[in-house]
C-alpha positions in Angstrom: 32.0 16.8 -24.4 34.5 14.8 -26.4 37.9 14.8 -24.6 39.8 13.3 -27.6 43.1 15.1 -28.1 42.8 17.2 -25.0 44.9 17.7 -21.9 44.2 18.7 -18.3 46.9 19.6 -15.7 46.6 20.3 -12.0 49.1 21.4 -9.3 50.2 18.4 -7.3 49.3 19.4 -3.7 50.4 15.9 -2.5 54.0 16.3 -3.5 56.4 15.2 -0.7 59.6 14.5 -2.6 61.5 16.2 -5.4 61.1 13.2 -7.6 57.4 13.6 -7.6 55.9 16.0 -10.3 54.9 19.5 -9.5 51.9 19.1 -11.8 49.9 16.1 -12.8 47.1 15.4 -15.2 45.8 13.4 -18.1 46.1 13.6 -21.9 43.9 11.9 -24.4 45.6 11.1 -27.7 43.3 9.7 -30.4 41.0 8.2 -27.7 43.8 6.8 -25.6 44.1 8.2 -22.1 47.6 8.7 -20.6 49.0 10.2 -17.4 51.1 13.4 -17.5 53.7 14.5 -14.9 55.4 17.9 -15.1 58.3 19.4 -13.2 58.9 23.1 -13.1 62.6 23.7 -13.7 64.8 26.7 -14.3 68.1 27.3 -16.2 69.9 30.4 -17.6 67.2 30.9 -20.2 64.4 31.0 -17.6 61.7 28.7 -16.2 60.4 25.7 -18.2 58.5 22.5 -17.8 60.0 19.0 -18.1 57.7 16.1 -18.1 56.6 12.5 -18.8 53.6 10.9 -20.5 52.9 7.3 -19.6 50.3 4.6 -19.2 48.1 5.2 -16.1 49.2 3.5 -13.0 46.9 0.6 -12.1 46.7 -0.7 -8.6 47.0 -4.4 -8.5 44.1 -6.2 -6.8 44.7 -8.9 -4.3 45.5 -11.8 -6.7 47.3 -14.1 -4.2 44.4 -16.6 -4.4 44.0 -16.2 -8.2 47.6 -17.2 -9.0 48.1 -20.9 -9.3 51.5 -22.6 -9.1 51.2 -23.6 -12.8 50.9 -19.9 -13.7 54.3 -18.9 -12.4 57.0 -19.3 -15.2 59.8 -20.3 -12.9 
């Protein structure tokens, strides 16, 4: 199945702080996969979602041995 221009959202069962999203997921826009975070909010007009779309978080690998002194710009 082609996931281009599709979105998938799941409840965030790992939420521990208010700053963490209530729902998380992924969106594919023209073949580019991005991360979605949604917060369920409420005001005088009712409940609504507020959210972010960003590049996926990539864990850094252990590069301490790969960085040479000449690579550091300062």
